[in-house]
N, C-alpha and C positions, 0 to 999 in steps of 0.2 A: 575571454569573458567569463567562462565557467570557473577558471582558476581564481580570477579576481573576486568573484562572488563568494567562493568558498573561503578565500583568505579573509574577506570582510566579515563573514559569518563567524569564523573562528576568532578573529580579533575582537569582535563584539562580545562573544562569550567570555573571553579572557578579561576584557575590560570590566564587564559587569560583575565579575567575581572578585574584583579588587576594589580598593577605595579610590575615589577620584578626588584629588586635591584635598585629601583628608576627610572627605565626606563619604560615608558608606551609601552605596546605591540601594534604595529600598527593594525588598524582595519582589514586590508587585511590579516594579519597573523592570527588574531583571526578567521576570516571567513574561511580561509583555514584549520585551525586546526579543527574547528567544522565539516567541510565537511569531513575531513579525519576520524574523530571519528565516524561520522554517517556511513560512508562507511565500517569501520571496524566492527561496530555493525551489519550491513547488512550481511557481510561475516560470522560473528559469527552465525547469525540466520540461514543462509544456511548450515553452517557446523553442527549446532545442528540438523537440520532436517536430514541431511545425516547420522549422527551418530545414530539418533533414528530409521531411516528406516533400518539400518543395523542390528538391534538387533532382536532376535527371539520374544521378548515380544511384539513387535509392530504388529506381525501377528494376535494377538488376538483382535486388535482394528478394529473398523469399517472403511470403506473407508472415511467417513466424518472426523473421528478423525485423520486418517493418513494425509489427505489433510490439516487439520487445524494445523498440526505440524509446518508449515511454516508461518502461520499467527496468530496473537494474538487477543484476545478479546478486545473490546473497553473498556475504563474505565467505570465503572458502572454509568449508567445514563447520559452518554455523549450526547451532542447535536450536535456533529460534526464528527460522526464516525458511520460506519456500518460494521459488520463483521459476517461471518458464524461461528466464534468461540465464539461469545457472547451468553449469555443466558438471557439477559434482553431486554429492548425495542430497543436496538441497534442490535439485532440479525437479520440476513437476511438468506434467503434460498440459499444453494449452487446451482450453475448452473450445469445442467446435459445434456450431449449430447445424441443423439438417440442411442438406444441399438444396432442398426445394423451398427453403425459407429465405426471404429477402433480408437485407441488412437492417432495414428499418424495423422489420418485425422482430429480428433477433435482438436489436437494441431494446425494444420494448420488453421482450421476455427477460432479458438480462436485468433490466432495471427492476421489474416487478419481483423477480426472484430475489435479488439482493435486498430489496425493501421489505420482503416477507420474512427476513431473518428476525427471529424473536428478540424484542427489546429486553426481555428478561433473561436472555441467554439460553443456552442448551447444553446438555451433557456436562454441566458444572463449569462451563466457560462463558466468558463475555457477560457476566452477571451485572456489569455496570452499564449495559446498553451500548448503543452505537449512534453515530451521527455522520452525515455526509459532509466532508470537509472541502472537497474540490469536485464540482460537477460540470464536466465538459462532455458528458456522454453523448448528448444529442448533436454536438458540433464536431469535436475532434475525436470522439470515441474514448475519452479518458475519464475515469472516475476514481476518487479516493475516499475511503470510509475509515473513520477512526472507531475502534472498538475498545471498550474498557473492561479489563478483567483483573483478576487477582484482588478483588475487594475484600474487606474484612481484616482479620488478624494477620494474614499473610502479607498484605500490602502495608499494614501498620508496622510490622517489624522490618520489612525489606525495602519499602519505598516511601518511607516517611508518612505513612497514613494515606497516601494518594493511590488511586487505582493505576494499574499498569495500562499503558496505551499501546495498542497495536494498529498498524496501518495495512489496509487491504487496498491494493491498486489493481485496476483492470484497464486494458487498452485493446480496443477493437480494431481489427484490420484484416482484410482479405479472407473473410470466412472463419476467422478464429478469434479467440480472446486470450491475450497474454495476461498473466496474473502474477502478483507478488503479494505475499502476506508475511509480515515480519513484526517482531517486537522491538520497541525502541531501546529498552534497557535489559540487562541481564544476559546470562550466557545460555540458559536453557528456558524454554517456554513450557516445559512439562506437557507437550503435545497440544497446546492450545491452538496454534495456527493450523495444524493438521485437522483437528476436530472442526474448526470453523470452515475450512475449505471443503472438507468432506460433506458437511451438512449442506453447503451451497451446491456442490457438484451433484449430490443426490437429488436435489430438487430439479436441477437442470436435466438430469438423465430421465426423470419422470416426464419431461417435456420433449423428449426425443433427442436431446443433445448428446454428443460424445464428450463426456467429462469424467474420465477415470478417477477413482478415489486414490488418495495417497496412502501408501502402506508404510507405516512407521516401524 
């Protein structure tokens, strides 16, 4: 099913980049279709995680592996991504809440911490603000936030005047939080994802969490 969804998505993008029966598909329609395809893939990822967690085989996995079921590893050697599911230079350590804290309390702390991230950005990154794109934190423990960065002349010259969009995903399982923060386009993020993650992890450490900073 996953391969079929991916093929459908790629076919949709290819179709929308071409003329259909001699008629050029409007850019607004293309954008809408791409957004729909991305959302469907996100739903597929959440469904896959739910299916995995419902099988007996998953009980043999560690808490980290179970949490990482909802986030993917970064492409090997990527310069614009960090993930707890990675095993190379893009690997980061999962966030862990205090052992005397309940899961519900940890979820509340995680949410308030993420929502405390400044909409105006910080340290020169994420100046375009952020918005929650997929909120299943209270139910399945999964949350995805979209951050906009690279606004101004940089975006004008390198991204058609549009801000660069980064995705931050968190997945809660067994006393820890799996994390992935990545840029959708480009080869290098100029340290944006690391700055974002370090800002958030610093706030968590102030609350007693084990959330090591990323060293670039």
